[in-house]
N, C-alpha and C positions, 0 to 999 in steps of 0.2 A: 199549593198542594198538600204542604204540610204547615205545622202551625210557623207562626213566626218566631218561634225561641227555637224549636228544630232545625231552623232552615238558617238560622246565624248560626247556631251551633256547627250547622254542616260548614258554612262559608269558612266561620275561623279553622275548622279543623282543614280544611282542603290549601286554607291559603298560600302555603308555601309547595303544595304541589306533591304532598308524601303526607300517607294516613298510616300512625303509627297504631298499635295494639289497644292503648290506652285510651286515645282517642276514640277507635272502634268500638269500645267496652264502652264509653259514655253515651256514644250515642245510640247504641243500641239497645241499651235502659231506656233512653229517652224515649226513643220510639217504642219501644215494648208500653210505658206507662200511658202513651196516647193510642194506644189498640193500633198499631202498625204490626203486619204481619214482618216476620223474620227475613222470608227469602226475599220479599218485595223490597223490602229494604234496602236490602244486601245487593240487590241489584241495580237499586236507585242508586245508593251511596258510589256505587262501581263505575258507573256511567258517569257520573259529575267527577268524580276521579278523574279517568283516563280525558276527558274533556278539558278539567283545567289543566292537566299537565303539556296537552298539545296547544293550549292557550299559551304556554309559560316559553314552551320552543319557540311558535310562531313570535311573542315577543323578545325572542332573547334576538334571533334572527334579525328581526325590525332592527334593534339597536344596533347591529354591527352594519348596516347599511348605511356608506358615506354619500352626502347631496354636495351638492356644488353651492356655495356659500353666493355663488353668482346669480346663477341660473334656477337653481333648486332642482337638477337633473341630478338623477343617481350616477356614481361614480366605477366606473368596472373597478374590481377585486385587484387589487396588486399594483393601482396608477396612482399617480397621484394627479392627472392632468383629466379635466373636463372634456369630455369627448364630444358635447353642446359648445360649449363657448371657448376651450382653450383656457380655461381659469386653472392656475397653479395652486396647489394646496401646499401647505405647511413649505414653502419655496426659502427658506432661510434658518430654519429651526431644525431641531433633532424631533420627531413626534416619537419617538421611544429609544432607550438605550441599543438597541440593535437596529436602525432605521436610521438613517441620515437624509439630510434634507437635498435639495440640489445645490446650493452651493458648497455646500460641505465636500457632497460627490464630485462637481465640476473643478473644483479648489485640489480634490485626490488626485484627479485624474491629469492635471495640469502637473501636479508636482512630481509624480511619475514619469511623465513624457521630459521634463526638466534633468531627473537622475539620467535616463537614457540618453539626452544629449550628451548628458558627460562623457560617458562611453566613448573613449578613441575608438575612431572610425577603422576597420579594417582595411591595410594596404599592404604594400609589396614590402616596404621597410621595416613597419609594425609589427607584421606577421612574423618576417623572416625572424625579428629578434626575439619574439614570443615564442620561438620555436628553435632558438638557438642552439637547445640542448640537443635539439637533430643534425639542424643545418650546420653546425660549424664541425661536429664527428665528421659527417660524410665528407664536408671541405678537408679534415686535416689528412682522412685516407686518401683522396684524391690527389692532391700533394703529394703525400709520401709516396703514392706509385707512381706518380710522375717522375718525381728525384729520382728515385731506385732504378729507374728506367733510363733515365736521361746519367745516372750517377753525377750528379752535381748538388750545389747547395742547395736545392728544392727540401732535400731530404730535413736540413735541420727547418727551413720554414715550417714542415711537417710535422715536425715534433713539438714543437712550439705552439700550432696551433690545437696540437694533441693536448698539452698541459692547459691552454684558456680553455679549451673544451671541459675537462674534468674540472676545474673551476667552476666553469658556468652551470654544468649539472649539476654540480653540490649547491650552489646557487638558487639555482631552481626549486629542489627538493626543500631548500629552510620557507623559501617561498611559498611552498603550494599552499601550506595550512593556512596562510595570511590571503592571497587569493579566492582560497575558497570560502571566508567567510565575505567575502566582497560579493555584493548583487550581480548579476551576470546580465547582459540582458535579455537573455530566456524568462530571467526571475521579472524582471523589471516586466517586462511585455506582458507575462501571467497576470502581473498585478493591473495595470492597464487596464487589460481585458477585461479581470474581475469587475473594477469600477465603472467601469463602460458599461456593462452589461447591467450592473444595477442602475444605473441611470437614464439607459433605453426602457429599463421595461418598468419603472415608477413615470418618469418624465417624457417617455418618447414619443408620445402625442401631440405634444405642444411643439407646433411647426420650429420657432426659434431655437426651442432645447435642440431639438433634433436636426438642425442645421448647424448649430454651434459643436456637438456632439461627433457629427459627421467631417467638421474639417480638423478636431482633434483627432478621429480616426486615419483622415488624411496623412494628415500630417508626421502620425506613426509608419503607416502605408508609405511615405516616402523616404522616413529613415532607413528602414528596412532595405529598402530596393537598394540604396547608397552603399552599406553592408554587403550586399548580396552582389551587388557589383566591384565593392572591394576584394572581397573574397575571389571572386573569381580573376582580375586581374594579378594579382597576387600568386594564385595557381597558375597563369599562364607565364606567369615572371619565374618561379620558379621552376618550372618545366622548362625554359628559355635557357635557365641555368645551368640547370643538370645536362641538356642536353650539349653547349657550350665545353660544356666538364670532361664531358665522355666522348665528344668528337676530339677535342685536344689529347686528351690522354690516345685514343685509339689511332690518331697524326704521329702523336709522338713515338707508339710504340710501332707503328708502321716503318715510319721514318728509320727508328733504329733498325728495326729488322733488316730495311733495304739497306742501310749503311754494311752489318753484318754481313748480309749476304755477299755486296758487292768487294770485300774485305777476302769473303770465301773463296767465293769465286776466282778473285784476283790471284790468289795465295796460291789455286790448285792448278794456276793456267802448265807448268810443266806435264802434271800429268795428262791434261788434256792432249796437248802436245804428244805423249806419248801413246796415248791410245790411238790417236790419229796415225800415227807412225803403224802401230800395229796395225790396222786394217789395212793399210795399204799393202803392208806383207801378208796379210790372208791371214792372220794369228786372232780369230776371232775371240775364241777361247780365252787368250790372254789380254785381250780388249775388255772382255766383258772382268775377267779379276782386277783390272785398274778400273772399271766402275764402283767396285763394289768398295773402295778407297776414297770416294768422291760423297759429298756432301750437300754441294752446291745443285738444285734443280736443274738450273741453266745450263750447268757444263752434265749433268746427268742424259738430259732429252740430246743436247747436241750429241754427245758419242753413241746414243742408241739410235738417233736418225740416221749418222752416219751408218753403222752396221749396219742397220735398215738396207738403207740404200744400195752398201756395197754387195749383200745377199741380192737384194733383186735385181742389180745389174748384171751379176753374173748368169742370173735367169734369162735375161734379154738376150745377153751374149750369147749362149747357147742358141738362141733362137733365129742369130743374124745369117750362119750359113746354110741357115735353109731359105733363105730368097733366092740363090744359087739354083735349087734344084725346085723352086717354084711351089713350093710344099705349101702353098697358102694356108691352107686350111688348118695346119699344124699350127701355124704362127699365130693364127687368130686364135685357136684355143689355147695356147701358150700365153699369148699376152692378156686373155681374158683372164687368166689367173694372177697374173703379176698385180696384186694391190697393195694399195699403202695401207700401211695397218698405224692408225694414230696414236702419237706415245704422248704427249705430252697432257693426257688425259686419260692416263693409264690409272685405270680403280686401284689397281695393285700396289701404284707406285706413290698415289694422294699425288701425283704432280699434278700442276692446277696454274702452274706461274703462267702469267700472260705473256713475259718476255721467254718463258722456255716456248712460247707456242710459236711466237716469232722466229726465233731456232731454228724449229722445227721446220717452219712454211718457207724457210731458204730454201734448205736440203729437200723439200718435198718438190719446189718448184727442178730441181735437177732431172730428180727422177721422172718427173711429166717429160720435160724436154727430151728423155732419150726414150722415153717410150713413145712419147708422139715421132720422131725420129724413123723406127722401127715401123710402125702403124701407117706413115705417109708410102713408103717404098711399096703396100701392097695395093695392089686392086681395090677400087673403093668398095665392090661389093664384100670382099673380105675385111674391110677394116673394123676395128674395135669402136665403141663409142670411150675418147679418153674424158678422164675427170676434167672437172673445172677447177680449176685453181682456187675459184671464190667458193666452193665448197667444202675448203679444208677445216 
């Protein structure tokens, strides 16, 4: 199209894919000397420049394609394994400063796994010791509470445990900085997974490599499962110990309270006898005054039950003379109004003691017998329904 000299100058100017102003001036002067129009030459020159730039980009992309040395097939990006024949490229050396070979990555994974195995497995005793700064103070508080409840030497044991707890807490605070510098299971697991992902991305298409990586991953999962199982067992152990401790505390407290109630109940026997005597003498107000001096729930319920029995018996005694006059309707109406009010669950006195309920039941039986005796003297059609003893 142009002269041989001009074509050579154009090739030289476009060799690097860039056209400078100086190169343009030289080319335009040469073209003008050969009688080539300026606009025409500029269009041709621009087209050749764009073509050369496209050819350079394609050449660079072509140079970056990796081919398998075994079968000459193209290997996918970021992979080191040929998908056609399974050949592993650069399996033992580093291809760059930022990329490791297969042997290096497997070695890193195995080293990390060894560090993970060196970390002690959690169990009831190791976890208890690791958290002794919590468990020991709790234990000392329980022992102290039991000791003061029983008023015995356990108080001194609790104080000793409290001192030991304080020393353990100070030691744990000093060791906190050292322990934080040591790798934890979670940190090592994250490192393992990082190396594992790199190896799987670069070499995971190779069946042998994939099998080896799967074995290492399964080994890690097994270690992780054992750690979780150990933690669960440890938590159950702590719950069991805590349950035993609390149960012991409440049993001892209940036993101590029962002993105190028994002592109080026995000490108030003269007051109970006095109250019963006042009830027989129909001095109910004075009997109620005696109740105000009593603290035992059993004694309170017993006296109040006998007061109620005395009042209800008087009401039933007033109905009995009506039998001679055969005033059965009045007797029936009167008996239906004679109802026992339970005392041992009276919310106003907060009395809920089981033994107190048993004492009231015995007095309640006497009331039922008296009510039945009157009711049975009535003709059947005038008889009322008597309460069931078991419904108390």
